[in-house]
C-alpha positions in Angstrom: 13.3 5.8 -6.2 13.6 7.2 -2.6 16.1 5.6 -0.3 14.8 4.8 3.2 17.8 3.8 5.2 17.2 4.4 8.9 14.9 2.5 11.2 13.1 5.8 12.0 12.6 6.6 8.2 11.2 3.1 7.5 8.9 3.3 10.6 7.7 6.8 9.6 6.8 5.7 6.0 5.0 2.6 7.2 3.2 4.6 9.9 2.1 7.3 7.5 0.8 4.7 5.0 -0.9 2.8 7.8 -2.7 6.0 8.6 -3.8 6.5 5.0 -5.3 3.0 4.9 -7.1 3.6 8.2 -8.5 6.9 7.1 -9.8 5.4 3.8 -11.4 2.4 5.4 -12.8 4.6 8.1 -14.4 6.9 5.5 -12.3 9.9 6.6 -10.6 10.0 3.2 -12.2 9.3 -0.1 -10.8 6.5 -2.3 -9.6 8.8 -5.1 -7.8 11.0 -2.5 -6.4 7.9 -0.9 -5.0 6.7 -4.2 -3.3 10.0 -4.8 -1.8 10.2 -1.3 -0.8 6.5 -1.1 1.1 6.9 -4.4 3.3 4.1 -5.5 4.2 3.0 -2.0 6.2 0.9 -1.3 7.5 0.6 -4.9 8.8 4.2 -4.9 11.0 3.4 -1.9 13.9 1.1 -1.4 12.1 -1.3 0.9 13.1 -4.3 -1.1 15.9 -6.5 0.3 17.1 -7.3 -3.2 18.1 -3.7 -3.9 19.2 -2.8 -0.4 22.6 -2.8 1.2 23.5 -5.3 3.9 22.8 -2.8 6.6 19.5 -1.8 5.0 18.5 -5.5 4.7 18.9 -6.0 8.4 16.7 -3.0 9.1 14.1 -4.1 6.5 13.8 -7.5 8.1 12.6 -5.8 11.3 9.6 -4.5 9.4 9.1 -7.4 6.9 5.6 -8.2 7.9 4.5 -4.6 7.7 6.2 -4.1 4.3 4.5 -7.3 3.0 1.1 -5.9 4.0 1.8 -2.7 2.0 3.1 -4.7 -1.0 -0.3 -6.5 -0.9 -2.2 -3.2 -0.7 -0.1 -1.9 -3.6 -1.0 -5.0 -5.6 -4.7 -4.4 -5.1 -4.3 -0.7 -6.0 -2.2 -1.4 -9.1 -4.9 -3.6 -10.5 -7.4 -0.8 -10.1 -5.0 1.8 -11.5 -4.4 -0.2 -14.6 -8.1 -0.6 -15.1 -8.6 3.1 -14.4 -5.9 4.2 -16.8 -8.2 3.5 -19.7 -11.2 5.7 -20.5 -13.4 3.5 -18.3 -13.4 6.2 -15.6 -15.7 8.2 -17.8 -18.0 5.3 -18.3 -20.7 3.8 -16.1 -18.2 1.0 -15.2 -15.6 3.5 -14.1 -17.8 4.8 -11.4 -17.5 1.4 -9.6 -13.7 1.4 -9.3 -13.6 3.5 -6.1 -16.3 1.2 -4.6 -14.5 -1.9 -5.6 -11.2 -0.5 -4.4 -12.6 0.4 -1.0 -14.2 -3.0 -0.6 -10.9 -4.8 -1.4 -9.0 -2.5 1.0 -11.5 -3.2 3.7 -11.2 -6.9 3.1 -7.4 -6.7 3.3 -7.6 -4.8 6.7 -10.1 -7.3 8.0 -7.7 -10.2 7.1 -4.7 -8.3 8.4 -6.0 -6.1 11.2 -2.5 -5.5 12.6 -1.3 -4.3 9.1 1.1 -7.2 9.0 1.3 -10.1 6.6 3.7 -13.0 6.1 5.4 -13.4 2.7 3.8 -16.3 0.8 0.6 -16.1 3.0 -2.6 -15.9 1.0 
């Protein structure tokens, strides 16, 4: 787990992952490459208020809507990863995972064009 403690570090990670999403939905980055580059963000980073110090929590609140957006992206991706972990990627069905993933990602960006979402919002 990587600690992201300063405002600049949090902003840099969010900006970098925003750019990955933009590149993927803009067809400048293939979906498999996007998955590899996006990794387990934001889960790999201490961007969760429950595990953060009081100072970190204050900084995280500043970026709450952006973090929530990426938590949702991660949720979409984790569903695809769990499906893709089986041998289905070698099957005819497995060929559709990148298409479905890109479609879901585009839907998410259409719903949240500013890459911000409220917690609890559906």
